[in-house]
BALOBA-1460 file (C-alpha; in Angstrom, 3 decimals):
// residues 280
<rec num="1" residu="m" x="-10.528" y="31.516" z="-57.453"/>
<rec num="2" residu="k" x="-6.746" y="32.696" z="-58.323"/>
<rec num="3" residu="k" x="-5.401" y="35.515" z="-55.978"/>
<rec num="4" residu="k" x="-3.982" y="38.113" z="-56.799"/>
<rec num="5" residu="a" x="-0.240" y="38.614" z="-55.551"/>
<rec num="6" residu="v" x="1.937" y="35.340" z="-54.752"/>
<rec num="7" residu="l" x="4.045" y="35.578" z="-52.414"/>
<rec num="8" residu="v" x="7.656" y="32.934" z="-53.385"/>
<rec num="9" residu="s" x="10.158" y="30.960" z="-51.873"/>
<rec num="10" residu="y" x="12.941" y="28.126" z="-52.202"/>
<rec num="11" residu="i" x="13.399" y="24.841" z="-50.886"/>
<rec num="12" residu="y" x="16.778" y="23.278" z="-50.558"/>
<rec num="13" residu="p" x="18.062" y="20.083" z="-48.590"/>
<rec num="14" residu="v" x="19.359" y="21.790" z="-45.411"/>
<rec num="15" residu="a" x="16.648" y="24.017" z="-45.413"/>
<rec num="16" residu="k" x="13.560" y="21.431" z="-44.835"/>
<rec num="17" residu="k" x="14.121" y="21.745" z="-41.785"/>
<rec num="18" residu="y" x="13.057" y="25.071" z="-41.521"/>
<rec num="19" residu="l" x="9.676" y="24.067" z="-43.626"/>
<rec num="20" residu="r" x="7.569" y="23.877" z="-40.050"/>
<rec num="21" residu="s" x="8.701" y="27.641" z="-39.145"/>
<rec num="22" residu="f" x="7.414" y="29.078" z="-42.802"/>
<rec num="23" residu="v" x="4.699" y="27.720" z="-42.875"/>
<rec num="24" residu="d" x="3.877" y="28.822" z="-39.368"/>
<rec num="25" residu="s" x="4.844" y="32.798" z="-39.888"/>
<rec num="26" residu="v" x="2.843" y="31.984" z="-43.652"/>
<rec num="27" residu="n" x="-0.207" y="31.947" z="-41.580"/>
<rec num="28" residu="k" x="-0.574" y="34.429" z="-39.451"/>
<rec num="29" residu="q" x="-0.350" y="37.042" z="-41.948"/>
<rec num="30" residu="n" x="-3.239" y="39.516" z="-41.392"/>
<rec num="31" residu="c" x="-3.993" y="39.585" z="-45.226"/>
<rec num="32" residu="n" x="-5.070" y="36.093" z="-47.367"/>
<rec num="33" residu="d" x="-5.179" y="37.630" z="-50.445"/>
<rec num="34" residu="f" x="-2.126" y="35.524" z="-52.130"/>
<rec num="35" residu="d" x="-0.621" y="32.137" z="-52.806"/>
<rec num="36" residu="v" x="2.499" y="30.430" z="-52.325"/>
<rec num="37" residu="i" x="4.786" y="28.265" z="-54.996"/>
<rec num="38" residu="l" x="7.575" y="26.597" z="-53.211"/>
<rec num="39" residu="f" x="10.630" y="26.033" z="-56.140"/>
<rec num="40" residu="n" x="12.229" y="22.883" z="-54.381"/>
<rec num="41" residu="d" x="15.953" y="22.578" z="-55.097"/>
<rec num="42" residu="g" x="16.191" y="19.071" z="-54.600"/>
<rec num="43" residu="a" x="14.789" y="17.848" z="-51.654"/>
<rec num="44" residu="t" x="12.029" y="15.932" z="-50.001"/>
<rec num="45" residu="i" x="9.038" y="17.042" z="-49.988"/>
<rec num="46" residu="s" x="5.355" y="16.670" z="-50.563"/>
<rec num="47" residu="e" x="1.817" y="18.236" z="-50.631"/>
<rec num="48" residu="d" x="1.310" y="16.697" z="-47.585"/>
<rec num="49" residu="d" x="4.893" y="18.157" z="-45.801"/>
<rec num="50" residu="l" x="2.764" y="21.362" z="-46.770"/>
<rec num="51" residu="e" x="-1.085" y="20.456" z="-45.303"/>
<rec num="52" residu="e" x="-1.232" y="22.813" z="-42.819"/>
<rec num="53" residu="l" x="-0.417" y="25.967" z="-44.935"/>
<rec num="54" residu="s" x="-3.179" y="28.589" z="-45.056"/>
<rec num="55" residu="p" x="-3.360" y="29.790" z="-48.272"/>
<rec num="56" residu="s" x="-3.701" y="27.430" z="-52.215"/>
<rec num="57" residu="f" x="0.123" y="26.530" z="-53.509"/>
<rec num="58" residu="q" x="2.242" y="24.838" z="-55.747"/>
<rec num="59" residu="i" x="5.529" y="23.263" z="-54.907"/>
<rec num="60" residu="i" x="7.345" y="23.067" z="-58.399"/>
<rec num="61" residu="d" x="10.395" y="20.697" z="-59.215"/>
<rec num="62" residu="s" x="13.655" y="22.954" z="-60.300"/>
<rec num="63" residu="k" x="16.320" y="19.568" z="-60.008"/>
<rec num="64" residu="h" x="19.343" y="19.314" z="-61.152"/>
<rec num="65" residu="k" x="19.626" y="23.249" z="-62.326"/>
<rec num="66" residu="s" x="22.545" y="26.021" z="-60.665"/>
<rec num="67" residu="i" x="20.955" y="28.287" z="-58.233"/>
<rec num="68" residu="p" x="21.286" y="30.937" z="-60.157"/>
<rec num="69" residu="n" x="19.085" y="29.293" z="-63.057"/>
<rec num="70" residu="i" x="16.543" y="28.258" z="-60.931"/>
<rec num="71" residu="r" x="15.863" y="32.050" z="-59.667"/>
<rec num="72" residu="f" x="15.948" y="33.204" z="-63.852"/>
<rec num="73" residu="d" x="13.973" y="29.623" z="-65.247"/>
<rec num="74" residu="s" x="11.695" y="31.337" z="-61.399"/>
<rec num="75" residu="f" x="11.385" y="34.457" z="-62.942"/>
<rec num="76" residu="h" x="10.301" y="33.298" z="-66.653"/>
<rec num="77" residu="f" x="7.705" y="30.985" z="-64.824"/>
<rec num="78" residu="l" x="5.582" y="33.305" z="-62.808"/>
<rec num="79" residu="t" x="5.711" y="36.315" z="-65.186"/>
<rec num="80" residu="d" x="2.990" y="33.491" z="-66.778"/>
<rec num="81" residu="q" x="0.548" y="32.834" z="-63.510"/>
<rec num="82" residu="g" x="-1.643" y="35.398" z="-64.291"/>
<rec num="83" residu="y" x="-0.158" y="37.539" z="-60.737"/>
<rec num="84" residu="e" x="-0.072" y="41.001" z="-60.866"/>
<rec num="85" residu="y" x="2.114" y="40.919" z="-57.268"/>
<rec num="86" residu="v" x="5.157" y="39.102" z="-56.639"/>
<rec num="87" residu="i" x="5.844" y="38.448" z="-53.101"/>
<rec num="88" residu="f" x="9.813" y="36.762" z="-52.273"/>
<rec num="89" residu="q" x="10.428" y="35.495" z="-48.787"/>
<rec num="90" residu="d" x="13.630" y="33.173" z="-48.082"/>
<rec num="91" residu="i" x="12.199" y="29.744" z="-46.433"/>
<rec num="92" residu="d" x="14.634" y="30.116" z="-43.567"/>
<rec num="93" residu="d" x="13.553" y="33.306" z="-42.441"/>
<rec num="94" residu="g" x="10.783" y="34.460" z="-41.048"/>
<rec num="95" residu="m" x="8.475" y="37.646" z="-40.990"/>
<rec num="96" residu="s" x="6.055" y="40.483" z="-39.559"/>
<rec num="97" residu="t" x="2.468" y="39.184" z="-39.815"/>
<rec num="98" residu="n" x="1.485" y="42.513" z="-41.675"/>
<rec num="99" residu="r" x="4.216" y="41.328" z="-44.564"/>
<rec num="100" residu="v" x="2.549" y="40.347" z="-47.564"/>
<rec num="101" residu="e" x="-0.350" y="43.192" z="-46.545"/>
<rec num="102" residu="q" x="2.067" y="46.438" z="-46.390"/>
<rec num="103" residu="t" x="4.246" y="45.277" z="-49.943"/>
<rec num="104" residu="i" x="0.736" y="44.858" z="-51.622"/>
<rec num="105" residu="s" x="-0.057" y="48.298" z="-50.532"/>
<rec num="106" residu="g" x="3.617" y="48.732" z="-51.310"/>
<rec num="107" residu="l" x="2.866" y="47.634" z="-54.859"/>
<rec num="108" residu="t" x="0.078" y="49.577" z="-56.075"/>
<rec num="109" residu="l" x="2.800" y="52.883" z="-56.142"/>
<rec num="110" residu="d" x="5.700" y="51.449" z="-56.736"/>
<rec num="111" residu="p" x="6.616" y="48.439" z="-58.786"/>
<rec num="112" residu="i" x="10.062" y="47.308" z="-56.306"/>
<rec num="113" residu="v" x="9.985" y="47.580" z="-53.340"/>
<rec num="114" residu="c" x="11.817" y="46.180" z="-50.108"/>
<rec num="115" residu="n" x="11.448" y="45.689" z="-46.836"/>
<rec num="116" residu="d" x="13.448" y="45.982" z="-43.361"/>
<rec num="117" residu="l" x="15.034" y="43.333" z="-41.148"/>
<rec num="118" residu="s" x="15.729" y="42.540" z="-38.012"/>
<rec num="119" residu="i" x="18.192" y="39.621" z="-36.887"/>
<rec num="120" residu="s" x="17.520" y="36.896" z="-35.516"/>
<rec num="121" residu="k" x="19.816" y="34.189" z="-33.932"/>
<rec num="122" residu="d" x="18.603" y="31.026" z="-32.730"/>
<rec num="123" residu="g" x="15.263" y="31.497" z="-32.662"/>
<rec num="124" residu="k" x="15.589" y="35.020" z="-31.099"/>
<rec num="125" residu="i" x="15.908" y="39.205" z="-32.403"/>
<rec num="126" residu="i" x="18.894" y="40.391" z="-31.317"/>
<rec num="127" residu="a" x="18.190" y="43.782" z="-33.423"/>
<rec num="128" residu="a" x="15.330" y="44.929" z="-34.400"/>
<rec num="129" residu="n" x="14.699" y="46.865" z="-38.111"/>
<rec num="130" residu="v" x="18.823" y="47.600" z="-38.228"/>
<rec num="131" residu="w" x="17.942" y="49.731" z="-42.035"/>
<rec num="132" residu="s" x="15.144" y="52.042" z="-41.274"/>
<rec num="133" residu="h" x="17.851" y="54.717" z="-38.831"/>
<rec num="134" residu="r" x="19.745" y="54.649" z="-42.393"/>
<rec num="135" residu="m" x="17.021" y="54.938" z="-45.030"/>
<rec num="136" residu="e" x="12.876" y="56.680" z="-44.630"/>
<rec num="137" residu="h" x="9.753" y="55.134" z="-44.701"/>
<rec num="138" residu="g" x="9.727" y="55.144" z="-48.637"/>
<rec num="139" residu="f" x="13.664" y="56.118" z="-49.378"/>
<rec num="140" residu="n" x="13.238" y="55.630" z="-53.197"/>
<rec num="141" residu="f" x="16.287" y="54.178" z="-54.893"/>
<rec num="142" residu="d" x="18.374" y="53.192" z="-57.970"/>
<rec num="143" residu="q" x="20.821" y="51.394" z="-60.034"/>
<rec num="144" residu="d" x="23.536" y="53.719" z="-59.047"/>
<rec num="145" residu="f" x="22.573" y="52.944" z="-54.835"/>
<rec num="146" residu="l" x="22.697" y="49.533" z="-55.676"/>
<rec num="147" residu="a" x="26.295" y="49.414" z="-57.214"/>
<rec num="148" residu="d" x="28.384" y="49.401" z="-53.757"/>
<rec num="149" residu="k" x="25.875" y="47.188" z="-52.254"/>
<rec num="150" residu="n" x="22.965" y="46.233" z="-51.974"/>
<rec num="151" residu="i" x="19.805" y="46.205" z="-50.071"/>
<rec num="152" residu="i" x="16.979" y="43.735" z="-51.991"/>
<rec num="153" residu="g" x="16.799" y="40.146" z="-51.492"/>
<rec num="154" residu="l" x="14.535" y="37.382" z="-52.852"/>
<rec num="155" residu="g" x="13.559" y="37.350" z="-49.500"/>
<rec num="156" residu="n" x="12.941" y="41.179" z="-48.363"/>
<rec num="157" residu="s" x="10.902" y="41.753" z="-51.832"/>
<rec num="158" residu="g" x="7.857" y="41.490" z="-53.648"/>
<rec num="159" residu="v" x="7.119" y="43.760" z="-57.465"/>
<rec num="160" residu="r" x="4.659" y="44.079" z="-60.406"/>
<rec num="161" residu="s" x="5.117" y="40.413" z="-62.425"/>
<rec num="162" residu="e" x="4.934" y="42.610" z="-65.056"/>
<rec num="163" residu="v" x="9.138" y="43.607" z="-64.169"/>
<rec num="164" residu="l" x="9.733" y="40.471" z="-64.141"/>
<rec num="165" residu="k" x="9.710" y="40.364" z="-68.073"/>
<rec num="166" residu="t" x="12.446" y="42.301" z="-68.516"/>
<rec num="167" residu="k" x="14.966" y="41.219" z="-69.729"/>
<rec num="168" residu="i" x="18.469" y="40.944" z="-67.742"/>
<rec num="169" residu="i" x="21.826" y="38.352" z="-68.740"/>
<rec num="170" residu="r" x="22.073" y="35.182" z="-66.634"/>
<rec num="171" residu="d" x="25.196" y="34.193" z="-65.067"/>
<rec num="172" residu="n" x="25.704" y="30.555" z="-63.300"/>
<rec num="173" residu="n" x="29.290" y="32.161" z="-61.746"/>
<rec num="174" residu="i" x="27.716" y="34.966" z="-59.083"/>
<rec num="175" residu="w" x="27.034" y="34.518" z="-56.168"/>
<rec num="176" residu="a" x="24.976" y="36.947" z="-54.418"/>
<rec num="177" residu="t" x="21.533" y="36.310" z="-57.309"/>
<rec num="178" residu="d" x="19.573" y="38.750" z="-55.401"/>
<rec num="179" residu="w" x="21.848" y="41.672" z="-55.957"/>
<rec num="180" residu="f" x="22.321" y="40.567" z="-59.868"/>
<rec num="181" residu="v" x="19.845" y="40.531" z="-60.729"/>
<rec num="182" residu="f" x="17.596" y="43.087" z="-59.223"/>
<rec num="183" residu="y" x="20.614" y="46.044" z="-60.169"/>
<rec num="184" residu="q" x="19.491" y="44.957" z="-63.913"/>
<rec num="185" residu="f" x="15.515" y="45.370" z="-63.110"/>
<rec num="186" residu="l" x="16.242" y="48.580" z="-62.003"/>
<rec num="187" residu="n" x="18.673" y="49.634" z="-64.844"/>
<rec num="188" residu="n" x="16.528" y="48.282" z="-67.910"/>
<rec num="189" residu="g" x="13.339" y="48.934" z="-66.756"/>
<rec num="190" residu="k" x="14.013" y="52.389" z="-66.112"/>
<rec num="191" residu="l" x="12.826" y="51.671" z="-62.763"/>
<rec num="192" residu="k" x="12.798" y="52.660" z="-58.950"/>
<rec num="193" residu="g" x="12.407" y="51.122" z="-56.509"/>
<rec num="194" residu="s" x="10.918" y="51.795" z="-52.893"/>
<rec num="195" residu="f" x="12.539" y="50.686" z="-48.871"/>
<rec num="196" residu="l" x="9.146" y="50.035" z="-46.018"/>
<rec num="197" residu="h" x="9.522" y="50.525" z="-42.611"/>
<rec num="198" residu="d" x="6.518" y="49.420" z="-41.625"/>
<rec num="199" residu="c" x="6.565" y="45.618" z="-42.937"/>
<rec num="200" residu="t" x="9.509" y="42.915" z="-41.594"/>
<rec num="201" residu="t" x="11.477" y="40.532" z="-42.956"/>
<rec num="202" residu="i" x="12.993" y="38.565" z="-38.829"/>
<rec num="203" residu="y" x="16.627" y="37.661" z="-40.772"/>
<rec num="204" residu="n" x="17.822" y="34.144" z="-39.201"/>
<rec num="205" residu="q" x="21.202" y="34.069" z="-39.130"/>
<rec num="206" residu="h" x="23.233" y="30.629" z="-39.357"/>
<rec num="207" residu="e" x="26.684" y="28.936" z="-41.130"/>
<rec num="208" residu="q" x="24.565" y="28.307" z="-44.247"/>
<rec num="209" residu="n" x="23.876" y="31.965" z="-44.960"/>
<rec num="210" residu="t" x="25.483" y="33.167" z="-48.265"/>
<rec num="211" residu="a" x="25.627" y="36.849" z="-46.395"/>
<rec num="212" residu="g" x="24.938" y="37.456" z="-42.427"/>
<rec num="213" residu="l" x="25.116" y="40.974" z="-42.085"/>
<rec num="214" residu="s" x="26.939" y="41.669" z="-38.207"/>
<rec num="215" residu="n" x="27.780" y="45.463" z="-37.601"/>
<rec num="216" residu="e" x="30.715" y="43.406" z="-36.254"/>
<rec num="217" residu="l" x="33.304" y="43.454" z="-39.164"/>
<rec num="218" residu="t" x="35.965" y="40.540" z="-38.905"/>
<rec num="219" residu="f" x="38.993" y="39.414" z="-41.527"/>
<rec num="220" residu="e" x="35.981" y="37.047" z="-43.261"/>
<rec num="221" residu="s" x="32.984" y="39.420" z="-43.838"/>
<rec num="222" residu="i" x="35.150" y="41.616" z="-45.722"/>
<rec num="223" residu="y" x="37.519" y="39.310" z="-47.615"/>
<rec num="224" residu="k" x="34.020" y="37.274" z="-48.348"/>
<rec num="225" residu="a" x="32.068" y="40.596" z="-49.443"/>
<rec num="226" residu="t" x="35.179" y="41.526" z="-51.743"/>
<rec num="227" residu="m" x="34.893" y="37.989" z="-53.554"/>
<rec num="228" residu="v" x="30.746" y="38.444" z="-53.853"/>
<rec num="229" residu="k" x="31.621" y="41.445" z="-55.370"/>
<rec num="230" residu="k" x="34.274" y="40.580" z="-57.319"/>
<rec num="231" residu="r" x="32.210" y="37.982" z="-59.113"/>
<rec num="232" residu="h" x="29.475" y="39.816" z="-59.216"/>
<rec num="233" residu="y" x="31.647" y="43.027" z="-60.918"/>
<rec num="234" residu="s" x="33.128" y="40.206" z="-63.364"/>
<rec num="235" residu="a" x="29.506" y="39.471" z="-64.631"/>
<rec num="236" residu="l" x="28.364" y="42.485" z="-64.485"/>
<rec num="237" residu="v" x="30.905" y="45.124" z="-66.613"/>
<rec num="238" residu="k" x="30.937" y="44.404" z="-70.466"/>
<rec num="239" residu="f" x="27.543" y="44.857" z="-70.264"/>
<rec num="240" residu="y" x="27.148" y="47.921" z="-68.033"/>
<rec num="241" residu="p" x="30.323" y="49.677" z="-68.268"/>
<rec num="242" residu="n" x="30.205" y="52.111" z="-65.825"/>
<rec num="243" residu="l" x="30.793" y="49.411" z="-63.340"/>
<rec num="244" residu="n" x="34.463" y="49.356" z="-64.293"/>
<rec num="245" residu="k" x="35.594" y="51.791" z="-61.010"/>
<rec num="246" residu="e" x="33.628" y="49.986" z="-58.867"/>
<rec num="247" residu="l" x="35.472" y="46.859" z="-60.105"/>
<rec num="248" residu="e" x="39.208" y="48.694" z="-60.693"/>
<rec num="249" residu="r" x="37.738" y="50.528" z="-56.624"/>
<rec num="250" residu="l" x="37.396" y="46.911" z="-55.334"/>
<rec num="251" residu="d" x="40.601" y="45.861" z="-57.015"/>
<rec num="252" residu="a" x="43.010" y="48.138" z="-54.852"/>
<rec num="253" residu="f" x="41.160" y="46.965" z="-51.898"/>
<rec num="254" residu="e" x="41.979" y="43.400" z="-52.987"/>
<rec num="255" residu="k" x="45.495" y="44.102" z="-52.678"/>
<rec num="256" residu="n" x="45.605" y="45.669" z="-48.539"/>
<rec num="257" residu="l" x="42.785" y="43.322" z="-47.942"/>
<rec num="258" residu="e" x="46.150" y="41.650" z="-45.697"/>
<rec num="259" residu="n" x="45.893" y="44.542" z="-42.866"/>
<rec num="260" residu="y" x="42.583" y="43.803" z="-41.877"/>
<rec num="261" residu="k" x="44.185" y="39.867" z="-40.717"/>
<rec num="262" residu="n" x="43.227" y="39.552" z="-37.290"/>
<rec num="263" residu="k" x="40.974" y="43.056" z="-36.977"/>
<rec num="264" residu="n" x="37.823" y="43.094" z="-35.726"/>
<rec num="265" residu="i" x="35.805" y="46.396" z="-36.359"/>
<rec num="266" residu="k" x="32.473" y="47.753" z="-34.158"/>
<rec num="267" residu="l" x="30.323" y="48.983" z="-36.135"/>
<rec num="268" residu="n" x="27.651" y="52.077" z="-35.168"/>
<rec num="269" residu="k" x="25.418" y="50.475" z="-37.574"/>
<rec num="270" residu="f" x="24.702" y="47.645" z="-39.599"/>
<rec num="271" residu="p" x="25.775" y="47.689" z="-42.976"/>
<rec num="272" residu="f" x="24.398" y="46.671" z="-45.778"/>
<rec num="273" residu="w" x="24.533" y="43.626" z="-47.178"/>
<rec num="274" residu="w" x="28.233" y="43.077" z="-49.863"/>
<rec num="275" residu="e" x="28.539" y="46.651" z="-47.450"/>
<rec num="276" residu="e" x="31.848" y="45.317" z="-45.429"/>
<rec num="277" residu="t" x="34.582" y="47.087" z="-48.100"/>
<rec num="278" residu="e" x="33.065" y="50.927" z="-47.999"/>
<rec num="279" residu="m" x="32.987" y="51.020" z="-44.228"/>
<rec num="280" residu="i" x="37.097" y="50.894" z="-42.680"/>
């Protein structure tokens, strides 16, 4: 019988090495009222690779598509599967044993939720619950909160399935698909999301991460945030003209970017994703 919720992840060739830890993390969940759907972006895997996975699962091949388009197409696919709740989990991250349970609980109250992060490196947690001191449990956010940074990704979020039916624009040139998508879900659906303290994503730091997270700013991290935001605003501004002021601010910031070469700035808090340009 189809379950109430589905846990969704995306796998690609270099991420296959994380499949074993993904299966372990899923199997340790203290809730079993969910299925698993894995969208495969060119990895050589079969159902045999997931034979130890406790929940029922599907593998959906999504070859020869861009990273953004695989995500966009997956949303369309998921709306037709009959699930009430969709929970996103990055294949290379872990999660607290109550994450599925608490995400489902949160989605009974709000249409979109995201949870806190604990940062892991080389298999060890080096910083736990890094955003909880900045946002209280149940903190509500809308698209305006996401105008200059992001807290909700496809590894720490869950939505009611009808949210995925929200009409959004697509763009293949963006680098932060999650930020691009959730800004539109919140804006176009006139929705608010909620932040959860009581479960976490174990956010692994490695070279393949599009978005790392550190409380130390370097020229490289500031430059990367600037470039990601520039693509983000350039793709959205013609549809959301209120973001033009953010693009103008970013252009002015970029002109002085060289001032931060060879500088390391230690922060007393962890930034949100792409918030580095706001913390100098």
